[in-house]
C-alpha positions as CSV (number, residue, x, y, z in Angstrom):
1,M,-60.1,-21.4,57.4
2,S,-62.9,-20.3,55.0
3,D,-63.5,-22.0,51.8
4,K,-62.4,-19.1,49.6
5,F,-59.2,-17.6,50.0
6,N,-57.2,-14.3,49.1
7,I,-54.3,-15.8,46.8
8,C,-51.4,-13.7,46.3
9,I,-48.9,-14.2,43.6
10,I,-45.6,-12.3,43.7
11,D,-43.7,-13.3,40.5
12,D,-42.5,-11.3,37.8
13,D,-43.0,-13.8,35.2
14,D,-46.5,-13.0,33.4
15,I,-46.8,-16.3,31.8
16,Y,-46.4,-17.8,35.0
17,Q,-48.7,-15.2,36.6
18,F,-51.1,-16.4,34.1
19,T,-51.0,-20.0,34.3
20,I,-51.3,-20.4,38.1
21,T,-54.1,-17.7,38.2
22,K,-55.9,-20.4,35.6
23,I,-55.2,-23.5,37.6
24,L,-56.0,-21.8,40.8
25,Q,-59.6,-20.3,39.5
26,S,-60.3,-23.9,38.0
27,L,-60.1,-25.2,41.6
28,K,-62.6,-22.7,42.4
29,L,-61.5,-22.0,45.7
30,N,-60.3,-18.5,45.6
31,K,-62.2,-15.6,46.5
32,K,-59.8,-13.0,45.2
33,I,-56.4,-13.8,43.0
34,I,-54.1,-10.6,43.2
35,A,-50.5,-10.8,41.3
36,F,-47.3,-8.5,41.8
37,S,-44.3,-8.4,39.9
38,D,-42.1,-7.6,42.8
39,G,-41.8,-8.1,46.4
40,E,-41.8,-4.1,47.0
41,E,-45.7,-3.8,45.1
42,A,-47.0,-7.0,47.5
43,L,-45.4,-5.3,50.6
44,D,-46.9,-1.5,49.8
45,F,-50.2,-3.4,49.3
46,M,-49.9,-5.7,52.3
47,I,-49.0,-2.1,54.3
48,A,-52.1,-0.3,52.8
49,N,-54.3,-2.7,53.9
50,L,-52.9,-3.7,57.1
51,Y,-55.6,-3.9,59.3
52,N,-58.0,-4.6,56.3
53,D,-58.3,-9.2,56.6
54,D,-60.9,-9.1,53.5
55,E,-58.3,-7.7,51.1
56,L,-55.1,-9.3,53.1
57,P,-54.3,-12.5,51.3
58,D,-54.6,-16.0,53.0
59,V,-51.8,-17.7,51.1
60,I,-48.8,-16.0,49.2
61,F,-46.9,-17.7,46.4
62,L,-43.7,-16.2,46.2
63,D,-41.0,-16.3,43.7
64,I,-37.1,-15.8,44.9
65,N,-35.7,-13.8,41.6
66,M,-37.5,-10.6,41.0
67,P,-36.3,-7.3,40.3
68,I,-36.4,-4.2,42.9
69,M,-37.2,-6.6,45.7
70,D,-36.7,-10.5,45.7
71,G,-38.7,-13.0,47.7
72,F,-36.1,-13.5,50.5
73,Q,-36.2,-9.6,50.9
74,F,-39.9,-9.5,50.8
75,M,-39.5,-12.2,53.5
76,E,-37.1,-9.8,55.9
77,E,-39.7,-7.1,55.7
78,Y,-42.8,-9.6,56.3
79,V,-41.0,-11.0,59.3
80,K,-40.9,-7.4,60.7
81,L,-44.4,-6.4,59.8
82,K,-46.1,-10.1,60.7
83,P,-47.1,-8.7,64.2
84,K,-49.3,-6.2,62.8
85,W,-51.6,-8.1,60.9
86,N,-54.5,-9.9,62.3
87,K,-54.5,-12.5,60.2
88,K,-52.4,-16.1,59.5
89,I,-50.7,-15.7,56.4
90,T,-49.3,-18.9,54.7
91,I,-46.0,-18.8,52.4
92,Y,-45.1,-21.0,49.7
93,M,-41.6,-19.9,48.1
94,V,-42.0,-21.0,44.3
95,S,-39.0,-21.0,42.3
96,S,-37.4,-22.5,39.3
97,S,-33.6,-22.4,41.2
98,V,-32.7,-26.0,42.5
99,D,-29.7,-24.4,44.0
100,P,-29.4,-26.3,47.5
101,V,-28.4,-22.6,48.5
102,D,-31.6,-21.0,47.9
103,I,-33.5,-24.1,49.2
104,E,-31.8,-24.2,52.4
105,K,-32.2,-20.5,53.1
106,A,-36.0,-20.6,52.1
107,N,-36.1,-23.6,55.0
108,Q,-34.3,-21.6,57.5
109,I,-37.6,-19.1,57.5
110,S,-40.1,-20.2,59.6
111,D,-42.5,-18.2,58.0
112,I,-42.1,-20.3,54.6
113,S,-44.4,-23.2,54.4
114,D,-42.7,-25.3,51.8
115,Y,-40.5,-24.5,49.1
116,I,-41.5,-25.8,45.2
117,I,-39.4,-26.0,42.4
118,K,-41.4,-24.6,39.2
119,P,-43.6,-25.2,37.5
120,I,-46.5,-26.2,40.1
121,K,-48.3,-28.8,38.7
122,P,-52.3,-28.8,39.2
123,N,-52.5,-32.0,41.3
124,E,-50.0,-30.2,43.3
125,L,-51.6,-26.9,43.8
126,R,-54.6,-28.8,44.5
127,S,-53.1,-30.6,47.2
128,I,-51.6,-27.4,48.7
129,M,-55.2,-25.6,48.9
130,A,-57.0,-29.0,50.4
131,N,-54.4,-28.5,53.4
132,L,-55.5,-24.8,53.6
133,E,-58.8,-25.7,53.6
134,K,-58.4,-28.1,56.8
135,E,-56.5,-25.5,58.8
């Protein structure tokens, strides 16, 4: 993987979007950071850029609880469309939910790399991005 990543944040919390964007920018590993307030917006973007690897994200930080299309609904649609992208996309589910049902449901989806409980600490984010660089 290249040393600069297209990073996608899918979360309806504006403050969280701002905070994680600032942390990611401080790590200087991003080529581009795009943010969406719900899964449907993100999915529409990904479908519109289906064959444009330069626009598709390398990594997605996905919230669970959002209006319109939540994180699990996004994943249902993502799994259907995944064979169409030519790009490996790493997905982390990031939520404030500590509900074992949510954690187990996320762990059952093979396309989710990990379940992270908010807030993501800068060192945790640095570690995630360092692991992506090794791939």
